[in-house]
C-alpha positions as CSV (number, residue, x, y, z in Angstrom):
1,M,-68.8,-73.8,6.5
2,A,-67.6,-70.2,6.2
3,K,-65.8,-68.8,9.2
4,V,-67.7,-66.0,10.9
5,K,-65.6,-62.8,11.0
6,E,-64.8,-61.7,14.5
7,T,-65.5,-58.0,15.3
8,S,-63.1,-55.9,17.3
9,I,-64.1,-54.4,20.7
10,F,-64.2,-51.0,19.0
11,E,-66.7,-52.2,16.4
12,D,-68.9,-53.7,19.1
13,L,-68.7,-50.5,21.1
14,D,-69.4,-48.3,18.1
15,K,-72.4,-50.2,17.0
16,T,-73.9,-50.2,20.5
17,I,-73.3,-46.6,21.3
18,Q,-74.4,-45.4,17.8
19,K,-77.8,-46.8,18.5
20,Q,-78.2,-44.4,21.4
21,F,-77.6,-41.3,19.3
22,D,-78.9,-40.1,15.9
23,N,-76.4,-37.2,15.6
24,M,-73.1,-38.8,16.5
25,I,-70.4,-37.9,14.0
26,D,-67.8,-40.4,12.7
27,L,-64.7,-38.2,12.5
28,S,-63.0,-40.5,10.1
29,K,-65.7,-39.7,7.5
30,V,-65.7,-36.0,8.0
31,D,-63.4,-33.5,6.1
32,G,-63.0,-30.9,8.8
33,K,-60.1,-29.1,7.1
34,V,-60.5,-25.4,6.0
35,K,-61.1,-25.5,2.3
36,T,-60.8,-21.8,1.6
37,W,-58.3,-19.2,2.8
38,Y,-57.9,-15.5,2.1
39,S,-54.6,-13.7,1.9
40,T,-53.6,-10.9,4.3
41,G,-51.6,-9.4,1.4
42,I,-48.3,-10.1,3.2
43,Y,-46.5,-13.4,2.6
44,A,-44.7,-13.4,6.0
45,L,-47.9,-12.8,8.0
46,N,-49.8,-15.4,6.0
47,Y,-47.1,-18.0,6.9
48,A,-47.1,-17.1,10.6
49,M,-50.9,-17.6,10.6
50,S,-51.2,-20.8,8.5
51,R,-47.8,-22.2,7.6
52,N,-48.6,-21.3,4.0
53,L,-47.3,-18.2,2.2
54,K,-50.6,-17.7,0.3
55,F,-53.1,-18.4,3.2
56,G,-53.9,-16.0,6.0
57,V,-57.6,-15.9,7.1
58,P,-59.6,-19.2,7.2
59,A,-63.2,-19.3,5.9
60,G,-65.7,-20.7,8.4
61,R,-63.5,-19.5,11.3
62,I,-63.1,-16.5,13.5
63,T,-59.9,-14.4,13.2
64,S,-58.9,-11.4,15.3
65,F,-56.3,-8.7,15.0
66,D,-55.6,-6.6,18.1
67,G,-53.1,-3.9,18.9
68,L,-52.5,-0.4,20.1
69,S,-53.6,2.6,18.0
70,G,-51.7,3.1,14.8
71,T,-50.6,-0.5,14.4
72,G,-52.6,-1.0,11.2
73,K,-55.5,-3.2,12.3
74,S,-58.0,-1.6,10.0
75,L,-55.5,-1.4,7.1
76,I,-54.7,-5.2,7.4
77,A,-58.5,-5.9,7.5
78,S,-58.9,-3.7,4.3
79,T,-56.1,-5.6,2.6
80,I,-57.8,-9.0,3.3
81,M,-60.9,-7.6,1.5
82,R,-59.1,-7.4,-1.9
83,D,-58.7,-11.2,-2.1
84,P,-60.2,-11.9,-5.6
85,Q,-62.0,-15.1,-4.3
86,L,-64.4,-13.0,-2.2
87,D,-67.9,-12.5,-3.6
88,M,-69.0,-10.0,-0.9
89,I,-67.6,-8.1,2.1
90,I,-69.9,-6.9,4.9
91,I,-68.4,-4.4,7.3
92,L,-69.9,-3.9,10.8
93,E,-68.6,-0.4,11.4
94,T,-68.4,0.9,15.0
95,E,-65.6,3.5,14.6
96,G,-66.4,7.0,13.6
97,G,-63.4,7.2,11.2
98,G,-63.8,3.5,10.4
99,H,-63.7,2.1,6.9
100,A,-64.2,5.2,4.9
101,K,-64.5,4.7,1.2
102,E,-61.0,6.3,0.8
103,L,-59.3,3.7,3.0
104,I,-61.0,0.8,1.2
105,E,-60.0,2.2,-2.2
106,F,-56.5,2.9,-0.9
107,A,-56.2,-0.8,-0.1
108,G,-57.1,-1.7,-3.6
109,V,-60.5,-3.3,-2.8
110,D,-63.3,-3.6,-5.4
111,I,-65.8,-1.3,-3.7
112,N,-68.6,-2.8,-5.7
113,K,-68.4,-5.9,-3.4
114,V,-68.5,-3.9,-0.1
115,R,-71.5,-3.2,2.0
116,I,-71.5,-1.4,5.4
117,L,-73.7,-1.7,8.4
118,K,-73.4,0.8,11.3
119,S,-73.3,-0.8,14.7
120,H,-73.1,0.8,18.2
121,T,-74.3,-1.9,20.5
122,F,-74.5,-5.7,20.7
123,G,-78.2,-5.7,21.5
124,N,-81.2,-4.0,19.9
125,Y,-82.6,-0.9,21.5
126,K,-85.4,1.7,21.1
127,I,-85.2,5.4,21.6
128,N,-88.2,7.2,23.0
129,K,-88.7,10.2,20.6
130,K,-90.1,12.4,23.4
131,T,-87.8,11.7,26.3
132,G,-84.7,10.2,24.5
133,K,-84.7,7.3,26.9
134,I,-83.0,4.2,25.5
135,E,-84.3,0.7,26.3
136,D,-83.2,-2.9,25.5
137,V,-85.4,-4.7,22.9
138,P,-85.1,-8.5,22.6
139,D,-85.1,-10.1,19.1
140,N,-88.6,-11.6,19.5
141,K,-90.0,-8.1,20.2
142,F,-88.2,-6.2,17.5
143,P,-90.9,-4.8,15.1
144,V,-90.9,-5.0,11.3
145,K,-91.4,-1.3,11.1
146,K,-88.3,0.4,12.7
147,E,-90.0,3.7,13.4
148,T,-93.3,4.4,15.1
149,E,-95.0,7.5,16.3
150,T,-93.3,7.2,19.7
151,S,-90.1,5.2,19.2
152,L,-87.1,4.6,16.9
153,F,-85.9,1.0,16.9
154,V,-82.2,0.2,16.1
155,E,-80.7,-3.3,15.4
156,G,-77.7,-4.4,17.4
157,A,-74.7,-6.2,15.9
158,T,-75.8,-9.6,17.2
159,R,-79.1,-9.4,15.3
160,Q,-77.4,-8.0,12.2
161,V,-75.0,-10.9,12.0
162,K,-77.7,-13.4,12.8
163,K,-79.7,-12.2,9.8
164,I,-76.7,-12.5,7.5
165,V,-75.9,-16.1,8.7
166,S,-79.6,-17.2,8.4
167,T,-79.8,-15.7,4.8
168,L,-76.9,-18.0,3.7
169,Q,-78.0,-21.1,5.6
170,F,-81.5,-21.2,4.3
171,N,-80.8,-20.1,0.7
172,P,-79.3,-23.0,-1.3
173,K,-78.2,-20.7,-4.1
174,L,-76.0,-18.7,-1.7
175,Q,-74.5,-21.5,0.4
176,K,-71.3,-21.6,-1.7
177,A,-70.9,-17.8,-1.6
178,K,-67.5,-16.6,-0.3
179,I,-68.2,-13.9,2.2
180,L,-66.1,-11.9,4.6
181,V,-67.8,-10.3,7.6
182,L,-65.6,-7.7,9.3
183,L,-66.3,-6.2,12.7
184,D,-64.2,-3.1,13.2
185,S,-63.9,-2.9,16.1
186,L,-65.1,-5.1,18.9
187,G,-63.7,-2.7,21.4
188,N,-66.2,0.1,20.3
189,L,-69.4,-2.0,20.7
190,Q,-71.3,-1.2,23.8
191,S,-74.0,-2.8,25.9
192,V,-77.4,-1.1,25.6
193,R,-77.0,-0.1,29.3
194,E,-73.7,1.7,28.7
195,F,-75.0,3.3,25.5
196,G,-78.0,4.6,27.4
197,G,-75.8,6.3,30.0
198,T,-76.5,3.9,32.9
199,S,-74.1,1.6,34.7
200,D,-73.0,-1.4,32.6
201,M,-73.1,-3.8,35.5
202,G,-71.3,-6.5,33.5
203,A,-73.8,-6.4,30.6
204,R,-71.1,-5.9,28.0
205,S,-69.2,-9.0,29.0
206,Q,-72.4,-11.0,28.8
207,D,-73.1,-9.5,25.4
208,V,-69.7,-10.5,24.1
209,G,-70.1,-14.0,25.4
210,K,-73.6,-14.3,23.8
211,F,-72.3,-13.0,20.5
212,F,-69.6,-15.6,20.1
213,R,-71.7,-18.5,21.5
214,T,-74.4,-17.6,18.9
215,F,-72.1,-17.7,15.9
216,D,-69.1,-19.8,16.5
217,T,-70.5,-23.0,14.8
218,A,-72.8,-20.9,12.5
219,F,-69.8,-19.4,10.8
220,E,-68.3,-22.8,10.2
221,K,-71.5,-24.2,8.6
222,S,-72.0,-21.1,6.4
223,E,-68.2,-20.9,5.5
224,I,-68.3,-17.2,6.5
225,A,-64.9,-15.8,7.3
226,F,-65.5,-13.6,10.4
227,V,-62.7,-11.1,11.2
228,F,-62.7,-8.6,14.0
229,T,-60.3,-6.0,15.2
230,N,-59.8,-5.2,18.8
231,K,-58.2,-2.6,21.1
232,L,-55.8,-3.2,24.0
233,Y,-55.9,-1.7,27.5
234,T,-53.2,-1.6,30.2
235,N,-53.2,-4.7,32.4
236,I,-52.2,-2.8,35.5
237,G,-49.9,-4.7,37.9
238,N,-48.9,-7.5,35.5
239,I,-45.4,-6.8,34.1
240,Y,-45.4,-10.2,32.2
241,D,-48.7,-9.6,30.5
242,P,-49.0,-5.8,30.3
243,W,-51.7,-5.6,27.7
244,K,-55.2,-7.2,27.5
245,A,-57.7,-7.2,24.7
246,T,-61.1,-5.7,25.4
247,G,-64.0,-8.2,25.6
248,G,-62.6,-10.5,28.2
249,V,-62.1,-14.2,27.8
250,N,-64.6,-14.7,25.1
251,A,-62.7,-12.4,22.7
252,E,-59.6,-14.5,23.5
253,Y,-61.0,-18.0,23.4
254,N,-63.3,-18.0,20.4
255,P,-61.0,-17.0,17.5
256,S,-59.2,-19.8,15.7
257,I,-56.4,-17.3,15.0
258,S,-55.5,-14.3,17.1
259,V,-52.8,-11.9,15.9
260,R,-51.3,-9.1,18.0
261,L,-49.8,-6.2,16.1
262,S,-47.2,-4.0,17.6
263,E,-45.0,-1.2,16.2
264,L,-41.3,-1.7,16.2
265,A,-38.5,0.9,16.0
266,A,-36.6,-0.7,13.1
267,N,-36.7,-3.5,10.6
268,D,-34.0,-5.3,8.6
269,E,-36.5,-5.4,5.7
270,V,-35.8,-1.8,4.9
271,A,-32.9,-1.6,2.5
272,D,-30.1,0.8,3.3
273,K,-31.0,3.0,0.3
274,D,-34.7,3.0,1.2
275,M,-33.9,3.8,4.9
276,T,-31.7,6.7,3.8
277,A,-34.5,8.0,1.6
278,E,-36.9,7.6,4.4
279,K,-34.8,9.6,6.8
280,E,-34.5,12.4,4.3
281,R,-38.3,12.3,3.7
282,R,-38.9,12.8,7.5
283,K,-37.2,16.2,7.2
284,T,-39.6,17.3,4.5
285,S,-43.3,18.1,4.3
286,L,-43.9,14.6,3.1
287,G,-43.1,13.1,6.5
288,S,-42.5,9.5,7.3
289,S,-44.4,6.8,5.5
290,L,-42.8,3.6,6.6
291,K,-43.7,1.7,9.8
292,S,-42.3,-1.6,11.0
293,I,-44.8,-4.0,12.5
294,R,-44.6,-7.3,14.3
295,G,-47.5,-9.7,14.1
296,K,-47.4,-12.2,16.9
297,I,-49.8,-15.2,16.8
298,Q,-51.3,-15.1,20.3
299,K,-53.5,-18.1,19.6
300,S,-53.8,-20.6,16.8
301,R,-55.7,-23.8,16.1
302,F,-53.4,-24.5,13.1
303,G,-50.2,-25.1,15.0
304,T,-48.7,-21.7,14.7
305,E,-49.1,-20.2,18.2
306,N,-46.3,-17.8,19.3
307,R,-44.9,-17.4,15.8
308,N,-43.9,-14.0,14.6
309,A,-43.9,-12.1,11.4
310,W,-42.1,-8.8,10.8
311,F,-43.3,-6.7,8.0
312,L,-43.7,-3.1,6.7
313,F,-46.6,-0.7,6.2
314,D,-45.9,2.0,3.7
315,F,-48.7,4.4,4.4
316,A,-48.2,5.8,0.9
317,V,-49.0,2.5,-0.8
318,G,-50.3,0.1,1.9
319,P,-48.8,-3.1,3.4
320,V,-45.6,-4.2,1.7
321,Q,-46.4,-7.7,0.4
322,H,-42.8,-9.0,0.2
323,S,-41.5,-7.5,3.5
324,G,-40.5,-10.0,6.1
325,L,-40.1,-12.8,3.5
326,F,-36.3,-12.6,3.5
327,T,-36.3,-12.7,7.3
328,L,-38.7,-15.7,7.3
329,L,-36.6,-17.7,4.9
330,K,-33.4,-16.8,6.8
331,D,-34.9,-17.8,10.2
332,F,-35.8,-21.2,8.7
333,D,-32.2,-21.6,7.4
334,I,-33.5,-21.7,3.8
335,I,-31.5,-18.5,3.1
336,Y,-27.9,-18.7,4.4
337,K,-25.0,-16.4,4.2
338,T,-21.8,-17.1,2.2
339,G,-19.4,-14.3,2.7
340,S,-21.1,-11.0,1.9
341,R,-23.7,-12.8,-0.3
342,Y,-26.7,-15.1,0.3
343,S,-27.7,-18.4,-1.2
344,I,-30.8,-20.7,-1.4
345,D,-30.1,-24.3,-2.5
346,G,-31.9,-25.1,-5.7
347,W,-33.0,-21.5,-6.4
348,N,-31.6,-18.8,-8.7
349,K,-29.6,-21.5,-10.6
350,D,-27.7,-22.0,-7.3
351,T,-26.2,-18.6,-7.8
352,S,-25.6,-16.5,-4.7
353,F,-27.0,-13.0,-4.5
354,Y,-26.9,-9.8,-2.5
355,K,-29.7,-9.1,-0.1
356,K,-30.7,-5.9,-1.9
357,D,-31.3,-8.0,-5.1
358,F,-33.6,-10.6,-3.4
359,I,-36.9,-8.9,-4.2
360,E,-35.9,-8.2,-7.8
361,L,-35.0,-11.9,-8.3
362,L,-38.3,-13.0,-6.6
363,L,-40.3,-10.8,-8.9
364,K,-38.9,-12.3,-12.1
365,D,-41.4,-15.2,-11.6
366,E,-43.2,-14.4,-8.4
367,E,-45.8,-17.2,-8.4
368,K,-43.3,-19.9,-9.3
369,N,-40.8,-18.6,-6.7
370,I,-43.4,-18.4,-3.9
371,D,-44.3,-22.1,-4.7
372,I,-40.6,-23.0,-4.5
373,F,-40.2,-21.3,-1.1
374,Q,-43.4,-22.9,0.2
375,K,-42.0,-26.4,-0.6
376,L,-38.7,-25.5,1.1
377,L,-40.6,-24.3,4.2
378,E,-42.7,-27.4,4.3
379,A,-39.6,-29.6,4.3
380,K,-38.1,-27.5,7.1
381,E,-41.3,-27.9,9.1
382,I,-41.0,-31.7,8.9
383,E,-37.3,-31.5,9.8
384,M,-38.1,-29.3,12.8
385,K,-40.9,-31.5,14.0
386,E,-38.7,-34.6,13.9
387,A,-36.0,-32.8,15.8
388,K,-38.5,-31.9,18.6
389,R,-39.4,-35.5,19.2
390,H,-36.2,-35.7,21.3
391,I,-36.8,-32.6,23.4
392,Q,-35.8,-33.0,27.1
393,V,-37.2,-31.4,30.3
394,N,-34.0,-29.4,30.7
395,D,-34.6,-28.0,27.2
396,I,-37.9,-26.6,28.4
397,E,-36.3,-25.0,31.4
398,E,-33.9,-23.2,29.0
399,L,-36.8,-22.1,26.9
400,E,-38.5,-20.6,30.0
401,D,-35.3,-18.6,30.7
402,D,-35.3,-17.3,27.1
403,N,-39.0,-16.4,27.5
404,E,-38.3,-14.3,30.6
405,Y,-35.7,-12.3,28.5
406,E,-38.2,-12.0,25.6
407,T,-41.0,-10.8,27.9
408,S,-38.7,-8.1,29.3
409,E,-37.8,-7.0,25.8
410,M,-41.4,-6.9,24.8
411,I,-42.4,-4.8,27.7
412,T,-39.7,-2.3,27.0
413,A,-40.7,-2.1,23.3
414,M,-44.4,-1.7,24.1
415,E,-43.7,0.9,26.7
416,K,-41.9,2.9,24.1
417,E,-44.9,2.5,21.7
418,N,-47.3,3.7,24.4
419,G,-45.1,6.7,25.1
420,S,-44.5,5.7,28.8
């Protein structure tokens, strides 16, 4: 007689509990990994965001870029748009100067793929033609005809995005489309109350919460990459966290990746000859074109929180793709110094090189070299992970001491940025 196979406690539990639900998901049978990523156009920033030199913004997730004015939030967003994988880009524009055609063309984007929707508020509203009074209009009362004899109806950003998502979800032909939806910026969207000139009374905070609650899982199902830029305001009285993003906790909690951009005074990525030329340029009518930026990962669901990327914006040509790469490889001990020259084991025929020649050597076969660097970085990540298995409590105390110093340095730098 055949022996009856004994089931494990887990199998018995699983079978019993599954009977109670018709929608329970077996995680072992689900591929929850992000399948598509879009490049920011900067290798170092990509790596800080995803641990991959070619991947920056994940499809099906929310990504945010915040920072003070002039840190390149809109320019980074425009650079993401030029990823050749994208079928369409939809911009929800809230800023007057926003994404003008000139900026998009400057970033090298195929403008035939770009569509723009103007947004002022989260919710819908109507304007009384006679009195100018502005009133909230819920979705279920929004008319097909947007203009009547007495009123003009305007869609809010929440309804606009809802229509985009629904179009994809219920159209089988479009479900595999690669779409980027950009909100530039969250900080400029108002509640209908505020837009109408009355007291906000917390309505905007509720609108932000409703917006993200509505779309968080919808973006994942439709594989839409949703990117928003955001502004910072002074967090008065908190010297350790002097800047906060607008939108409250919902703007902080919902993104899968949040990147804070800040301007720095100097950057090692500027070669001596380029820096000399830049200083001379500042004395002419041409002015300065280079700006050093740090991108810090404020939040990440991909294991990259608190990582940094240093890179350059050249406002004559856009983000400098290779800037920060040398620093990244050096920080991971992949590039090491030998006398006045540098070396990378297994690269450049094991021949050392001067720092000024790094980009030239890289560009001889860029795709192949980036793949080599990626493999070297992956090996270092494994090595670092193994080393951290032995971390002790006293090590954490030492890290906290270092963080106090870093916080002080950051505050000083940001005060200089803000002109205080």
